[in-house]
N, C-alpha and C positions, 0 to 999 in steps of 0.2 A: 656697614654694608648697605648699599642702597636697594630699595625695593625693586627698581627696574632691572638691575643686574641679577638680583635673586630670581625674579620671575623668568627671565630668559634662560638662565642657567638650568633651573629645574625643569622648565618646560621641554628642554631638549635633552635632558640627561638620560631619559629611558631608551631613546632610539638605538644607540649603539649596542647596549646590553641585549636588547631584544633581537637585534639583527644577528647576534652570535648564536642564538638558539636554533636547533634544528626544527624546521617547519613541518607541520603535519599536513600532508596533501589529501585532497578530497577523492581523487580518482582511485588510488590504491585502496581506500576504505570501501568504495563502492564495489570494486572487483572482489574484495574479500567477502563482503556481505552477500553478493550474488553466488559465490562459491560455497559458502558455509551456512547461511541462515536456515534453520530448520523449517520455516514456513515455505521457503522456496523449494527445498528438498522434498517436502511432503507434497506440495503441488505438482512437482515433477513426477513423483511416483503415482499420484492420482491420474495424471495425464497418460503416463505409460500404461497404467491399468485400463484406462478407458479406451485406448487404442486396440486393446485385445478383444473388445466386445463385438465389433461389427462382424468379424467372421464367425463368432459363435452364434450371434443372433440370426445370421442368414443361412446357417447350416440346417441340414435335415435333422429331424429327431433321431436319436439312436434307434437302430433296428432291434426288433424283439425276436429272440430265438427260443423256441419252445421244443422241449424234448419229453416224450411220454409214451404210454402204451395203453391199449384197450384190451381187456381180458374177458373171457366168458367162463362161467362155471366156478370160478375161484378168483379172489382178489389178488392172488399172487401174480408177479410179472409173467407175461407171455402165456398165461393159461389159455388154452384153446387156440393157440397160434397154429395156423395151417389146417385146422379142422373147422373152426367156426369162421364164417365170412366176415364177421364183425371184429374179430380179434386181429390186432396188429400192433406194431411198434414202429415209431418213426419220429420225425421232427418237422417243425414248421419255421419259416422265417417271415417276419412281418415288418413292413416298412410304412410309416405314416407319412403322407404327403400333404402339406398344407395347400390350400387352394392357390392356384397360380397368382403370383404377385405378392403374396404375404411375406415370403422369405425376403424378397427384395426390399420391401417396405421396412421390415424389421431391421435389416442391415443398414438401411439409410437412417432410420431412427437412431441406432447406436452410433453411426458416423456423426450425426449432428450433436449427439451428446458428447462425443470425443472432441469435436470442434468447440463446443461450449467450454469443456475443460481446458483446451488450448488457450481460449480467451481468459479463462480464470487464472491460468498460469501466468499469462502476461500481466494481468492486473496485480497479482501478488508480487511479481518482479518490480513493477512500477512502484508499488506501495513501499517495498523495502528501500528502493533507491531514494524515494522521496523522504522516508524517515531518516535514512543516513544523512541526507543533505540538511534536513532540518536540525537534527542533533548536532551536526558539524557547525552549522551557523550559530546555534545557541551557544555552543562551546566557544566559538570565536567571539561572540558578543560578551560572554562572561570575561574572557581574557582582556578584551579591549576596554570594557567598562572598568575592570579592576585596575588596569594600567592608567586610566584617566584619574581614578580616585586616588591611587597611590601617589601619582605625580602631584596632584593638587593637595593632597594631605601634607606632603613634604613642604610644599610652598606655603600652605597655611601655617604650618609650624614655624616657618621663618618669619611670617608676618607676626605671629604671636610673640616671638622672641624680641623682635624689633619693637613691637608695641609695648612690651613689658619694660624695655630699656627706656622708652620715651616716658612711660608711666612713672619710673623711678626718679626722673628729673622734672616731673610735673607737667609734661607736655601731652599726656594722654589720660583718658578717664578709665577708671577701673571696669566700668560696664563694657567698654570696648573689648577688654581682654576676656571677660566673661562671656560675651556674645561670640567671640571667636572660638573660645573653647567649646561652646555648645555646638557650633557648626563642625568643629573638629570631631566631636563625639558622634554627630550625625554621619559624617564621612566614614567613621569607623564602623558604624552599624551597616551602612550600605556595602562596605567592603566585605563584611561577614556574609551578607546576603549574596554577593557576587561569587564568594568562595563556595557557598552551598550550591549555587546554580552551575558552577564549573564542575563540581564533583558529580552533580546529578546528570549533566550532559555527558561526562566521561563514562558514567555507568550505562547510560543509554546507548552510547556508541559501542561500548564493549559488549553489551547484550546483542546489538544488531550484527556484531562481527562474530558472535558465538565464542567470545573470549571470557576468561574469568572477570568478575566484577571489578577487581582492584588492579587490573592491568594498567600500567602507565601509558599515558598519551602525551605527545608533545603539544606545544602551542600551535594552533592552526596557522597556516600561511596567511599573509595579508591578502585581503579581499577588496576588490574594487567593484562598484555597482555595474560597470559597463554601460552599454547603451540600452535604451528601452524603446524599441521602435515597433513592436508587434501591435497589431490591431485586434479589436474584439472580433471582427469578422473572420480574421485568420484563425483565431482560436476556436470559434464555432465550427469552421470548416474542418479543422483538425479533429475535433471531437466527433463529428459525424462520420469521418472517414477512418479513424484509427482508434476510437475509444474501445478498450476491451470490455468495459461495462455494457456499452450498447451492442458490441459484437456478440457477447454472450446472450443478451436478451434476444438478438436477432436469430441466433442459432436455436434457442429454445423455442422461438416462435415457429421456425421452420420444422422443428422436431415435433411439436404439438400438431401442426398441420398434417404431417406424415402420419402421426398417431391417429388422427381423425380419419384419414383415408384407410388405414388399417382396420379401424373399428367398422367402417362400412363393409369391408370385405368379410367381416365375420358373419354376414348374412349368408355367405356361400359356404357349402360344406367342405370340411377336410375329408380325406379318405385314406384308407389303409389297404395296401396290397399285400396279400399273404400267399405263400407258396409252401407246399409240404410234400414230404415223401413218407410212405408207410409200407413197411415190410409185412407181407401176409403169410410168411412161411412158405409152404408148398404151393400156395395159390399165387396168382399174378400180383405183382406189386401195384400199389394204389398211389395215385398222385392227386393232389388237391391244389386249386388256385381259386382265390376269391378276392373280392373287393368290398370293404366295409366303409360306409359313409357315416360321418358324424352329422346328423341333421340338426339344424338350428330350430328345434321344435318349439322352444319357449322364447322366440325372438322378441315378442312384445314385452317380456319381462327382463330379458338379458341383453340381446344385441341392440335393441332400440335405446335402452338406458345407456349402454356403452357408447353409442354414437352421440347421444346428447351430452354425456359427460365430456367427451373429447372436444366437442364443439365449444363447450364452456371453457375448456382448457385453452383452446385457440384464442378466444376472446380475452382470457386472463393474460396470456402471453403478450397479446397485442397491447393491452392497456399497461402491462408491466414495461414494455418497450417505450411507450409514450411517456410513462411516468419517469423512467430512467433518463430519457432525453430531457425532459423539463427540469429534473433535478440537476443534471449535469450543466444545463445552460445557466441555471441560477448560480451554481458553484463557480463556474468559469467567470461569469460577470462579477460575482462578489470578489473573487481572488484577483481578477484583473483590476478592478477599482482600487483594491487595497494596495497592489503593487504600483499602480500608476500614481496614487496619492503619496505613498511613501517615497517614490522616486522623486516626485516634485518637492516634497518636503526636504529630502536630502539635499537637493540643489539649493533650496532656499537657505537651509542651515549652513551648508559648506561655502556658499558664495556670498551670503549677505548677513545672516543672523550671527553666526559664530565670529566672523571677522570683525563685525561692528562691536559685538560684545567685548572682544579682546582689545579692540582699540579704546573702548570706554574704560576698561580696566587699566590699561597702560597709561591713559591720560590722567586717571585718578591717582596713580602712584606718586608722581611728582607733586600733584596738587595736595596730596596728604602730607608730603614732606614739607611743603611750604605753609601748611596750616589752613589752606583755603577750602579743603574738603576734610570732613571728619572720618574717623575710622569706620564707622558703620556704613557710610557710603562706599568706602573702598571694599568692605566686606561684602556688601550687596553686589557690587560689580563682580567680585571674584566668584561668588556662588552662582551668579547668573551665567558666567562663562562655563562653570562646571555643569550646570543643568543643561545648557544648550549643547555642549559636547556629548553628554550622555544621550540627549534627545536625538541628536544625529545618528548615533550608533543604534539606538532603539528603532528608528525608522529604517536603517539599513537592515537590521534583523527582520523587521516586518516585511521589507521588500523581498529579501531572499527566501523567507518562509512562504510568502504568497507565490513567488516564482517557482519554488520547488513543488508546491501543490498544483500549480498550473501545468507543469511539466508532467506530473503524474496523471492529470486529467486528459491531456491532449497528446501526449507522446512527443511533443516538440522539445527541442533543446533550446532553451531561452537564455 
């Protein structure tokens, strides 16, 4: 059997078998994760809970109802009623009213907190989608790399058998066979590592889908890199307009500004309106209406410190917003450069490096058969093809991981 026919046969043998397997799609996994993942469900409940707070915060305090009596001559109830002018039995209703504007501010503060929770919910959703995509692409890479290694392992075994046959007739050296067997052992170790990576990615996906760890997953569908035409300026603009991280920081900054306005209003007194009715027995009924004011008598210790505290909170939120923007800009640029570099390397591997390495291998096969090239040169060319094919898929993995993280940061579908 000639080397060239062996190479072409084994290189194409895996495709029909793999095509018969049911492919694992990405979109159904994303839908399942969005519907099932506990982090999303918990964030949803936090959001629903936060939406209940604005009406509570802007409502009046609960009124106070007082029921009692005043007696004379004895502590027993109603003693002296109708005889003594100070003996009576009745009730009072009191309602506290915050200074005008405070209730509205408290409601607006709670609304900003709910809006911040909305942004946090969006961030959790994006994070889960990104993690699903990254786990999916890692699983795809493990399958693809294992396919390359298995195909080339079978090819290397054919090479070894033919070299052993040549060795028996004195046309090959023993060190050629030993070297090939060493490379075969290296392929075996790498296959074992790919098997571990595949199982780890499957467990990660099952966790994201809220499924049992050992649930079976099919081989991912074939993936193409597609086109990479997005610019860094487009990504920056998307972050500024749609980033949930920045959106949450913006809402917290607005919330703290409202809290500062509320702290300034604490210089103004709240008041309580009370009204009561008292039965005097045979005497005329007595009625009482009064207004009580809560005076900010210790304003230099309490209200002034409260205003200063909230002013610092405003500055803290503003610096937090700026820091989040700078961090996002760095992460976007870093992921963009990684995706761009990996995309270019994929093009170089697929269009130049891998085809040229394959041609070098194919040309060395007949040269070895005629004796003009030794087996070590042939083996070197063979391992070069293997490495470059694996490098291509590693760059594809890096590209898809960076793209998934960019989608999480910007909200764009890349």
